[in-house]
N, C-alpha and C positions, 0 to 999 in steps of 0.2 A: 463374491467369487474368491477362490484360493489363488494365489499367484502362480502356483504350479500350472493353472488351467490356461494361463495367458500364452504359454509358449514363447515363441520368439516375438519381441515387441518392436515396433516402429513408431517413433514420435513425430508427428507433423507439426512443425512450428517448435522445435526443441530449443531454440535460441532464447525463448521467452523465459521470464523469471520463474514463473510458477512450472512451466513444462520441464525446464532443465532440472528443477528440483525433483519432480517426479522421476525423471529419467535417472538421476543419481541414486536415489533411493532403490529403485527397481534393480539396477545394475548391482547394488550393495547387497541385494538380497538373492543374488545368483541368477537374475533373469537376464538373458540376451536383449540388449538394447542397441537400436540404431536410430537415427533420426535426421531430419533435414530442417533446413530453414532458408528463407528467401536469401539472406546475406550472411556473410561471415561476422563473426564477433568474437569477443573475449570469452563469452560463455562457451561457444562451440569448441574453442581451444582447450578450456578447462574439462570439458566433457570428453574430448579426445584423450586427455592425458590421463583419464581414469578408465580408459579401454572402451569407450562407447564409440560406435562408428557414426561419424556425422558427415553430412553431405550438404552442398550448397546447392539450393535451386530444388524443384519439384519434378519428379519423373514417376510415371506409372510403374516402371521396372523396379523402384524402391520397395514395393510391396510383394514382389513375387515370391520371395522366400522367407516371408513373416507369416505369424498366425494372428496377431492382433495389431490393429492401427489405433493409436491414441490421438486425438485431435485437440489442439488449442481451439478456444473459442473464436480467435480470429481467422480460422480457416474456412472459406467460403464452401458451399455446397458443391460448387463446380470445379473445386480443386481437383487436378488430375489423379493424385494419388487416393484421394477420398472416393472419387468415382470408381476408380479401378478396384479398390478393395471391396467396395460394396458389390460391384458386378461380378467378382469372382468368389464372393461369399466369406470374405475375411471377417473376423470379428472386429466391429467398429465401436470405440468407447470414447467418451468425452472425458475431460480431465477429472471432474469430480467422480465418475465412475472408477477411474483409476486410483485416484486418492483414497476413495472408499475401500477398494481392495487392498491397497498398502496398509491402511490404518486398521484392518481386521486382526484381531487379536490383542491390539493395545487398548489402553484407556484413553479416549479421544478427548482433547481440549480444542475447541473450534473458537475462533475469534472472527466475528463478522460485524457488519455495520456499513453504513454509507461511506463513512471516512474513518481513518485511524487503525484499519485492519492491520496493515504492515507493521507499523510501529508497535502496536499493542502486542501482536504475536510475538515480536522480537523481545519486547521487554519481558514478557512471560518466560520464554526460552531463556534468556540471559539470567534472569533472577533464579530460575530452577537449577541452571547449571552452577551458579554460585552457591547454591544451598546444598550442592553435593549430588544433584540428580544428573542423569544422562539421558535426557528426553530425545526421542527423534522429533524432527520438525521439518515442515515444509512451509517456506515463507515467500512472499512475493518480492522480496529484495535481499541483498546480502547483508549480514551482519558486520559492523565495523570491527568487532572483536575478532571474528574468526575469518571473515570474508566469504562464509558459506551462506547458501539460502536452503540447504536442506542437509539432513544428517541422519543416518540410522544409528540410534543409540542402543545402549544395553539396558535402558530402564523400560518400565512398562508404560510410559506416558508418550503419547504423540501429539504435538502441538501443531495446528494446521491453521493457516489463514483461509477462511471460508468464504467464498465469493458469492454475493447475492446478485450480481448484475444479470445472471441468465438463470437463476434459480439453482445453481450448482450446490449451494449449501444445503439443500433440502436432500441431497443424496448422500450426505455424510451421516454418521451415527454416533456422535459424541456424547459423552456423559456429562461433560462440563462445557459451558459456552459463555462468551462474553459478547454482548451486543452494545456497541459504543454509540450509536445513533441511527436514526431511521429518517431519511429525507427523501424527496422526490428526485430520483435519479434513474437512469437506465429505462426511461419510459418507452423506448424503442422495443424493449422486450416485455415490460410489465403493463404498458398501456395506461394505467391509472395508479395514483398513489394508494388507493384502497386496495388495489391488488398486492402492492408491496407490503402493506401492513399485515395482510392476511397471511403472506408467505412467511413473515417473521413470527406470527402467532403459530403457525403450523410448525415452524422450526422449534419453538418454544414447548410445543406439545410433544414433539418427538424426544426432547430432553426428560420431560416428565414421565413418557413411557419407559425411558431407561432408568428411572429413578435418580436422576442427576440433579444438578443445579445450575441456575442462570444468573449471571452478573450483568446488570443492565444499569446504564446511565440515566439518573432521574432529571438531570439538568436539560436534557434534550427533549423536546415536546413529543416527537414521534415515539422515541423510546419509552417515555413517561406513560404514553398510552398503552404501550406493550405491557408495561409493569401492572397496570390496572387490569387489563385483559387477563394476563397470566395469573394474577392473584385471585382472580374470579374463577379461573380454571383450576385453582389449587396447585399451581406449578411453584416449586421452590425458587424464589427470586430473592437475590441479595442485591439491593440498589445501592448505588455510590453517587457521590457529587456534592456540590456545595449546597444543594437544597437541603434545607433543615429537616425535611422529611425523610431524606435517605437513611437507609439502615447504617451505612458507612459514610459519615458526614465529614466531608473536607473542610477544615478549618485553618485559619492562619496561613493562607497562601501567600507566598512571597516570590517575587522575581529577584534575580541577582545577576551580576556580570558572567557567573559560571552556568547557571540554568535556575530553574524553578524548584522551590521546596515547599512542602506543605505537611500538616499533620492530619490524622483522621480520628475522629471520635466514634466509638462504637459502644452502645449501651452505657454512656456517659463515662467512658474510659478512653484516654488519649493513647493510642498505640504506638506513637513515636513519629519522629520527623524524618521524611524522605527528602534527600538532597539529590537532585537530579543534574546530570551533565548536559542536558538537553533544554533548549528554550521552548517557551511558549506554554500558555495556560491550557491549551488543548493536549499538551504532552503531560501536564500534571494530572489530567483526568485520566489519560491513557494508563499512566503509571498507577493511579489508584485502582483502576480495574484490574491490573495484574496483581496487586497487593491484596485485594479482596478474593480474588481467584486462589491465590496461593494459600491464604488462610483458610478458605473453603476445602482445600485439598489436604489439610492437616499440617501444613507448615507453620512456623510461628511468625508472628508480624515482624520480629526482628530480622529473621531469615529473608523475608521479603524485602524489607527495607535496606538491608545491606546489599542483596542482589541488584536492586533497582539502582543503587548508587553507582554500580559498575557499568550501567548501560551507557554507551556512547554514540548510539544512532545507528542508523542503516543508510545503505547507498540510495540517493535520490530523495531523501527526507531531510530537508535542511543540510544539505550535504556541502560541506566546506572544501571548495576546489583549490584555493590558494590565495596569496596576497601580494601584491605588488605595488610599490609607490604609496602604501598605506591604504589601499583600496581592496576590500575583501570581496571575493567572489563565491557565491553559493548557487547551488541547483536544487530544485525541488520538484517532485512529481505533482504538485497541486494543479487540478484541472477542473474543479467545481468551484463556484463561488464561494461557498462555506470554507473549503480548503484553502483557497487564495487569501481569504480574510484572516484565518488563523496563522498563516504562514508569515504574511506581511506584519501583522501585529507582533508576531515574535521577532521579526527583523527590526521593527521599530524599537523594541526594547534593547536591541544590541547595536543599533547605529548611533544612538546618542544624538549628537548635534550634527552628524554627518546626513547626506542625502541617500534615499533609497530610490535606485535605478533599476527597473524591472523590464525583462523581456517575456511575453506570454504568448503561446500558441494554443488555441482551443483544440478540443479534441472532439469530433463528430459534429455534423450539421445540426442534428436535432437538439443536442445540449446547447449548442450556440444559439439556435432559435429560440429555445425555452427560456435561457437565462441571460440574455444579451445585456439587458439593463443591469441585472445583478452582477454579472462580470464586470460591467463598467464601474459600478459603485465599489466592488472590492479592489479593483486596481487603483482607483483614487486614493487608496492608502499610501501608495508610493508618491515620489516626488517628480518622476519621469517615467514614462511608460512607452515601450516599443511594442506594438501588437502585430503579429504575423498573421498570414492567412491561415484558415483553419486547416487542421491536420485530419482528413477524413478519406483515407485511401479506400477506393472502390465504392464510395457512396455517392448517390445523386445529390447535387447541391440544392438547397433550399432557399428561395428567394429571400433576401434579407438576413441570412444566416452567415455573415461574413466578417473577417477580421476588421474591414473597414468600418461597418456598422457598429461593431463593438467599440472600436477606438473613438467614435463619435460620442459614445456613451459614457466615456471616462470623464469624470467632472474635475478636470484639471485645466489649466490655461491652455490654449492651443498649441503653444510653442513647447509644452511639456508632454504632448501625446504625439507619437509618430505611428502612423500605419506603414508598414514596411514588408511589401509582398516578396521582396528579394531576400533570400536566405543569406546571401554573401554580404549584404549591407548591414545586417543586424549588429554584428560585433562593433563595427565602426560607430554606429549610433549610440550603442551603450557607452562606450568609453569617451565619446565626445563630451568634453567638459567635466568628465569625472575628476574628483579631487581627493586628496588624503582625507580619510575619515569616511568615505561614502561606502556604501554596499551595493554590489551589482548582482542581481538574481535572474536566473533564467527558470521560468515555470512552465509547466505542461507535461502531457503524458506521452509525447511522441519522442523524436530525437533531439529536442531542443537543448538538452544537456551538453550536446556536442559543441554548441555556441560558447557555453561557459569555458570550455577548454581554449576555444579560439580567443575568447576575451583575455584570458590569463597569458596566452602567447603574445598578444598585442600589448598588454601591460608590462610584460617581461622586456620589452624593448625599452621601457623607461627605467626599470630596475628589477635585478634578478628576483624570481618568484620564491616565495617562501612556501614550499608545499606542506599539505597536512601531515602531521606526524602522530 
């Protein structure tokens, strides 16, 4: 669909990271955009500053003067604006349909996978920018470098984070794509892991149809199965990872106090060392995916290496919030056991002899029920854990899928695990006994990052905070 056919657009859930990005790009391309969200936020303020009409709360009257309504995946079927738009015959689109329309006419580069999408999309974008390109992009978080989560560039490339959670990635039409990993998640939508695997294969077949190529991590078992199936289907696959069978073999991987570094061997030739400013083995793999993608698009290895060295992270991905009294505070979006494990291992590299103190809030009852023991094991990588009640707005509780059950599964001494259902008490529990050299982290997909700010404020009473610069 051409953008001119959308007419006047109203975005429901415009305060979300993905939806606010879509709104920005639509407005940049001359489309009238309005939008609403349940509560005010810094994103709504930023959208208003670029001429987008934003509203707090939902009202059927919001759709009276518009032609197309775009819905966040978080918007329920009974939402009053959604119901009214359907009743009076307005065009109703989901975010993937809108993103597909925006990407029309560009060479699309999509980044998907169960984990690592936001960081990898951001790495590709920053590396391309430093190589002299001006790609358009839509990412699920803000880049540290520019503070932007979306941009309409002057170049021919469009870099998009492609969400697999509801099948949205199948509605995009990229020529190049990255698959970071494939695990069982979002089973409330997919039902079975086999359905997820088939969806990724269908995604890969779309790349073949457009005569593009796919970059896939061979270290991940689910992604490795996709590689095997894709090669059988004669899809152009470039594999990466520490596996010696990978086309681009990661070698000499080293952590440091500044971040991870690695080299890549391709057809017996070392391509050069990447020095990252971010922590974690998982981020080394994300960076290698970005490097392989750039090489596939015709950039030199050196251009990719230099660009990746400039990447300093994204909001809510190992996001440094400040330091006081020698205690560092970070916030992270990790909300799946694999993500928590990767994040806490990276934190272990950084904390040294100090203690790792973590607050975690699970997202969705189904995920909590499915992975309660795995969540506990992952959180056991910390020294002290505060577990909140599950964040699952509008969902029916599942017996046993609770923060209290999860806390009982954390393999730490009882005095090191706290189930705290009261939001207002979490910050106090986190700083209780915290000492110089410790790291405090908040983890989860909801609003738990706000607690990190409160922790900083409480620590500031001991010593003035050193903000991130």
